[in-house]
Each structure stands twice: as C-alpha cells, then as structure tokens.
C-alpha positions, 0 to 999 in steps of 0.5 A: 427727829431721827425719822424722815418719812411717815409712810401709811397704808390706806386700807385698814389704817386711814380707811376702814377694812370694810369695802362696799361692793355691788354687781359692778365692783368696789363702790366705797371706802369709809375714811374716818374724822380728824385723821387729815387735821392730825397729819396736817399738824405733823406735815411740817416735821416729816415727809408723809406718804401713803401706799396702797396694794388696792388696784381696784380701789386705787381711784377711791384712795387717790380721790381722798389721799391725793385730791382731798388730802394732798399727799403722795400715793403709791401703788405697791403689793403687800409682798413687794412693799419692802423693795418698794420702800428701799427703791424710794427711801435710802434707809428704811430705819429713817421710816415710821411705818403704819400698817395693819395687815398680815404681811406688815409685821415683817416689814415692821421689823425693818423700818425704824418705828412701827405703828399699828391700829387696835384692829390690826392683824394680831401678829402684826400688833405683836411686832409693832413699836406702838399700837393705837387705842383707835381702829383703822378708819376711826381716828387711828391715824390722828392718834398715831400723829399726836403720838409721834409729835409727843414722842419724837418732837416734844409736842403735846399741845394740839395746835392746828396747821391752818396753812393746809386743808380746805380752809388753808388752801388759797386760790390765785387771788389769795382767797380761801377755796 
C-alpha cells in the first residue's frame, strides 16, 4: 500500500454529529458499532490516528479513542488541520483522510485519498475520493476500513484481528483483561 497514514476526524465520522448538552455543557457523544473492530482489522496495515477540533468535548473523545480503542488522538482546529498534518507527517499524499465538515473538502484536495461519510457536508462529499453509504457514527468508519482493505490491500474477507480490543488485550499474567 502506498499510503502510510489513515487520519480520521472524530465528530461526524467516528461519532455522530449530534452532541448532548445540559446547563453544564457537553455531556455525551454517540459512537457507533463495528468501527473499532474494523479499525483493528486495518491496524496492522497502516498507521491510524484521530484528530478533533472539539476542545470542550476532548475528554469524551479521549475516553473512547485513546483509552477504549488505544489509538492516538490530537487536538487541531479545522482551520489549522493542513498545517498540523504537515508538521506531523512529511508527505500529505501518503495520507488517507476521513472527514465530514465544511472545511474538510479543501483538505481532501491536498491528501492522497479522501473518504467522507454519507451525511458529510455536501461540498465536502463532492470532493471526496470515496463516499460511504453509512453515516458518521453509524458504521461509516467500518465501511471505510473495509474499502481501504479491498482497494489498497486486496483483502475482501472480513477477518477479525484478535490481537486488539478488549478480548485481545492481555494483562501481566497473560490472561484476557
């Protein structure tokens, strides 16, 4: 595979765009099924990282992405995302980027390959290399992972990666956590 990095936005991609608020601020984000399993299938093939511009909801995203799924998560504004990518990765053409927002379309034109969920901003969808049938936070990431495995790795079978996830993690005694 010519691509070295799969970078995904959190809100609107891994999580649904809707956020629950009360008088104290953000409370919850909704993360969908199957995405973590599919990311683990792709994990041995490409570096996977997440990015969010959501400062107020960062702790919620961190809980899911870093603590539960064991992937890196960075905080970068939508406006500065191309510069953030350039500072972290030497060649943007080695990146597959999955985003959904109003500013992601411009970034899609700079990376090697772009993926947008079915419910992404309409102008962003128009610039995407691939559009999922699924919506953000509802298996769009799983679908994107399978697309990458098929298109760039020639793998069309769904084979679980049993070395990752809660059932694959081992404690110091070698038993499942």
